[in-house]
DOMI-75710 format. One record per residue (C-alpha): residue in one letter; x, y, z. Coordinates in steps of 0.001 Angstrom, whole numbers, padded with zeros to 6 digits, always signed. Layout:
AXYZ...
***
This chain:
M+025457+010133+004141A+024151+007635+006967F+021773+005835+004795A+022460+003319+001921P+021148+004822-001528A+018467+002854-003471T+020508+002982-006133S+023024+000553-005101T+021716-002325-006409A+024573-004631-005175T+024056-003480-001609S+020049-004203-001934I+020339-007686-003550A+023486-008995-001159A+021148-007692+001795A+018082-009717+000216M+020046-012866-000123A+021572-012621+003485L+017665-012211+004780R+016157-014812+001969P+017195-017814+004250Q+014730-016863+007102Y+011823-015867+004815A+012296-019434+002894T+011236-021578+005975L+007368-019811+005791S+006931-021762+002426G+009294-025140+002880A+011522-023130+000027R+014741-023813+001700S+016388-023792-001685Q+017698-020578-002423T+018155-021902-005961M+014608-022665-006991S+013887-021962-010307R+011810-018943-011108A+009317-021365-013241A+009301-023577-010307R+008417-020748-007835C+005570-019984-010140R+004073-022921-010521A+003837-023711-006827A+002638-020356-006284A-000272-021104-008971A-001141-023988-007588L-001366-022869-004004T-003805-019972-005018A-005684-022114-006986E-006384-024572-004213G-006571-021807-001665C-009513-020315-003897A-010987-023686-004286S-011156-024690-000527T-012912-021928+000386S-015675-022449-002423A-018170-024767-000492I-018510-022498+002611A-018490-019599+000671A-020576-020189-002224E-024150-019278-000514P-022431-015301+000385V-020830-015129-003089A-023911-015889-004860T-025760-013698-002918A-023693-011022-003627R-023577-011936-007320R-027527-011972-007273G-027321-008310-006797A-028683-008734-003224R-027239-006193-000393R-027593-007907+002930T-024588-008370+004904S-022618-011378+004575S-020372-013148+006643V-016625-011923+006627A-015459-015287+007992G-017362-017192+005681M-016060-015234+002385W-012946-014025+003650R-010604-015409+000650Q-013210-013646-001855L-012902-010361+000225Q-009652-010581-000121G-009514-010940-004058C-009278-014297-004408D-011159-014187-007251D-010399-010433-008227W-013580-009008-006196E-016027-010860-008940G-019548-010500-007857L-018657-007635-004969L-018316-004849-007529G-021438-004160-009148L-022812-001176-011210D-024444+000236-008281G-021222+000201-006053P-019593-002640-004120A-021185-005012-001929P-022247-003947+001890V-019829-006449+003453L-017011-005326+001057R-017538-001599+001394S-017263-001706+005345E-014028-003922+005020V-012352-001590+002613A-013503+001189+004930R-011996-000528+008012Y-008713-000867+006699G-009011+002905+005873E-009447+003723+009258L-006455+001646+010197V-004565+003520+007653D-006117+006869+009042A-004689+005861+012376C-000944+006493+011133Y-002124+010383+010186K-003793+010589+013857A-000815+009228+015734F+002092+011450+013780D+003717+013615+015414L+003790+017192+013956D+005134+019260+016890R+008338+020830+016169A+009293+020960+019716S+008669+017458+020796R+011334+014843+021033R+009097+012816+018698Y+008493+015460+015742L+007884+013295+012347N+007162+009936+014353C+004960+008381+016337K+003508+010372+019382Y+002813+007038+021196G+004331+003559+021980K+002981+000364+020442E+001231-001135+023172R-001614+002033+023338M-001343+003856+019937L-004752+002593+018534E-006278+003426+021734E-004913+006780+021737V-006739+007821+018207G-009898+006142+019551M-009722+003003+018146A-009398+000817+020859G-011640-001585+019579A-009930-001925+016248G-008878-005866+016985Y-005217-005530+016313E-002401-005598+018256V+000946-003335+017082T+003687-005661+016981K+006198-003010+015105Y+006417+000392+013903I+008030+001049+010225Y+010316+003667+009163A+011525+004928+005743A+014565+007047+004910P+014132+008731+001006D+017558+008944-000795V+017014+012672-001979M+018677+015582-002727T+018378+018348+000026V+017021+021665-001665P+017085+025248-000249T+013377+025228+000837M+014086+021661+002866E+014406+021131+006764A+017898+019441+007422S+016269+017091+009663T+013468+015744+006802S+016354+015228+004357G+017675+011162+004131R+016191+010698+007740G+014164+008065+008722R+010779+008612+009671W+007900+006818+011057I+005570+005423+008040G+003220+003170+009796Y+003126+000099+011474V+002632-003875+011928A+000023-005296+013388V-002231-008600+014084S-005549-009235+014404T-006851-010380+018274D-008422-013679+018787E-011697-012226+018800M-011046-010049+015610T-009219-013327+014483R-013232-015459+015013R-014658-012712+013083L-012621-012381+010262G-012223-016138+009935R-008487-015941+009924R-005555-014410+011506D-004684-011054+009709V-001382-009671+009436L-001915-006071+008920V+000708-003466+007334S-000319+000253+007353F+001113+002734+005856R+000495+006738+005602G+000939+009117+002717T+003125+012036+001955V+004025+014461+004393T+007757+015641+004957P+009314+017626+001977A+011951+014912+001238E+008912+012381+000637W+007398+015234-001307M+010740+015071-003095A+010511+011487-003299N+007269+011794-004836F+008907+014085-007839M+011467+011577-008859S+009127+009919-011500S+011806+008363-013418L+011628+004588-013762E+013854+002418-012585P+014643-001586-012361A+013276-002830-009135R+015586-005791-008754L+014081-006861-005508D+014754-010450-006409P+018283-011546-005842C+017441-015008-007784D+016129-013065-010697P+016488-009360-010718R+014237-008756-014055P+015683-005530-015539D+012427-005131-017468V+010040-004813-014432M+010701-001041-013523V+009299+001373-010958E+009342+004736-009758S+012571+005937-008494G+010939+007781-005785F+008989+005066-004011L+011769+002547-004683S+014081+004864-002706L+011807+005258+000283Y+011094+001237+000160T+014923+000407-000299S+016908+003289+001773A+017881+002860+005316D+019354+005383+007897K+021230+004030+010344T+020794+007244+012721C+017203+006607+013309R+016655+007035+017150F+013188+005081+017165G+014281+001590+016584G+014275+001700+012529A+017286-000811+011891G+017845-001327+008070S+015615-000319+005628C+011882+000305+005242R+011875-003322+003142E+014058-005234+005578Q+012064-004047+008367L+008792-005366+007001L+010288-008464+005537R+011674-009556+008868E+008233-008547+010831V+005855-009887+008375S+007658-013103+007809R+008013-013417+011593L+004040-013216+012313V+003361-015173+009215D+005746-017818+010548A+004238-017696+014252H+000851-018109+013331S+000465-020279+009908A+003405-022772+010323K+003614-023097+014251K-000225-022571+015264G-001800-024052+011750E-004125-021165+011579D-005509-019520+008361V-003233-016395+007994S-004060-013289+005621V-001487-010499+005010T-003046-007076+004256L-001306-004281+002857A-003340-000860+003401G-002035+002587+002320H-003106+005873+001433S-001315+007932-001613M+002484+007602-001256G+001739+004742+001165S-000212+002937-001313A+002727+002863-003295L+005039+001544-000537A+002144-001417-000009L+002383-002370-003550L+005624-002726-003540L+005942-004663-000682A+003337-007248-001950Y+005664-007555-005125D+008446-007865-002910L+006452-010734-000941A+005498-012808-003801E+008581-012545-005568L+010495-013910-002731G+007534-016897-002592L+006582-015488+000770N+002994-015527-000169R+002625-019002-000775A+002102-019251+003190A-000517-016716+003311P-002528-014620+000409V-001132-011045+000229T-003686-008218-000637V-003257-004473-000937F-006003-002277-000329S-004863+001311-001750F-006694+004891-001121G-005974+007373-003786G-002853+005639-004857P-000514+006539-008361R+000743+004624-010502V+003918+002643-009340G+005314+000780-012303N+005477-000109-015933A+003540-002670-017879A+006371-005374-017019F+005563-004554-013216K+002010-004872-013708A+002388-008296-015842R+004629-009770-013186C+002338-008823-010470D-000392-010471-012281E+001808-013476-012899L+002602-013797-009244G-000911-013604-007953V-000545-010029-006500K-004220-008855-005611A-004829-005101-005275L-008130-003336-004776R-007464+000356-005839V-010026+002799-004490A-009724+006049-006269N-011803+008877-006338V-012637+010007-010191H-011905+013794-009469D-008338+013008-007693P-005195+013950-009631I-002938+011805-007329T-004521+008385-008874K-003596+009635-012280L-000018+010058-011808P+002533+009351-012853G+002199+008640-016353I-000453+011953-016974L+000083+011444-020638L+001467+007984-021495N-000127+005128-019580E-001983+002138-020003A-004671+003835-021612T-002441+004917-024851T-003590+004133-028368G-003015+005529-031714V+000494+006555-032726L+001774+006294-029483R+000768+002727-028638P+004226+001672-029219W+005441+003422-026159R+002630+001758-024093A+004862-001232-022605S+007285+001302-021313C+004321+003512-019542Y+003410+003584-016201T+000280+001259-015460H-002037+000789-012816V-002081-002744-011148G-005031-004378-009493V-008885-003888-009849E-010438-000590-009248L-013495+000750-006879P-014309+003957-008183L-015751+006875-006030D-017182+010118-007327Y-016761+013003-005314F-015907+016764-005975S-016537+019963-003623A-015623+023343-005271R-015523+024584-001846D-012741+022241-000483P-010977+020757-004070A-008106+019349-001737A-010892+017041-000038V-010544+014901-003272H-007613+013490-002052D-008370+013468+001366L-008204+009961+003239G-011140+010873+005332T-013304+011639+002169Y-012533+008447+001222I-013599+006797+004150A-016721+008729+004511L-017734+007896+000769L-017439+004124+001760K-018993+004009+004881K-021900+006749+004266P-022089+007977+000436A-025431+009766+000696A-023907+011811+003854A-020487+012439+002083A-022453+013884-000849K-024492+016243+001517A-021391+017233+003207A-019612+018623-000287G-022298+020504-000357D-022201+022052+002764G-018517+022228+002711G-018372+020963+005932G-017846+017856+008076V-015033+015412+007111V-014031+017105+003621G-013062+020031+005516K-010100+018465+006241V-006967+019121+003851I-004117+016745+002408D-001296+019215+003788F-000547+017462+006983V+002691+019549+007779G+000289+022715+008773R+000336+024289+005737Q-003835+025052+004912R-003501+027066+001808A-004938+026069-001085G-002174+027623-002882A+000744+025259-001093L-001783+022287-002030Q-001679+023366-005739W+002183+023562-006015Q+002201+019942-004704Y-000277+018726-007385A+001754+020850-010008A+005221+019477-008933L+003844+015713-009411Q+002256+016736-012743M+005373+017985-014034G+007164+014939-012444G+004904+012865-014470L+005671+015231-017627V+009114+014660-017280Q+009386+011315-017247T+006883+010664-019740L+009219+012520-022036G+012070+010595-021417L+014061+013748-019495I+015145+011860-016286
***
């Protein structure tokens, strides 16, 4: 095959070691032998310092949110809180998230939705299963000319999965457009109070990606070459998407998804933080499978120490579980911030680990540490439509609920509007196809739980 398998730990570690020196310049950690304890202490100290440095300017808006007021506060004045510096304390109340948070999360959801709008599903097109447009005009072409970001790089991923009879040969093991990296414009930077480096991921589309989702066995992540930590385990299919490379990709996707992302994110943070002295944030947003890739990238950046130069935040929309309890504990230790936007009726958010997970109690409790476990803080939504059950996972539904909850609820009763969209972006609109996909994920979670794979 033309791509490097995710299971080749030695290869992935060697690649990371080769790339590590250029990343280390971001935080001043030029020594590759810095101890894990030293890295953790430094990261914790800088995180605490960063939160404290904004407390004075953000005190009034945060206090307003905590008193339950729902007035719009300045994004620039409280950007660290909106990025999860204090785990969104005071911004997630019983009546729902504060308007300023709701608006910001919806904005990132729309930037993820741009991936779906720009994805080429025309089988006759030379860009089939890639982006329809060039980087310079992609956001404009999908109706987001005023989004306030400039796309700097397209990202490609190649799942290392076996080919099955029903799978197109062209989608198996081939690198496909998975999302993009962008940086905020000067005008948007003034509004946000910092330069925002954005990575946006789409969800599952191709048969090969669905097969990767089915690979629900846990596998050691081993992303830090200095400290591989075999106890930290993640879903093998997501890890394959993140670390496998397709060297035949025609659209500039050299290297694995991981290598592309680490190079570009480090370049942008270095350009704006180290060289220009700006406050910089790294925001990773994704839907469904894309949210899993966003979390893996956040963990990777933190494990390599790259989050010292800029806080890293994940906004997950309808995301599945990604790793085990040790993965969650390590993410918490490293200061990875993740806000999980989850519809309580969305089955994808309950997988893998549908039977054994972080809520396991009773006689099964001894197995809890080896179960799939969610990472981060949940922002729950509540939506279901009997007329369109597929809409429970649709990104458009998530965005509508965040922007106008009352209008989305009415659309549910009418069976129209945004809820008329379905998850199956390949073009199969039948409910039977969607139910098969959900059933495959459920079976994958059950097989993993029983330890059969």
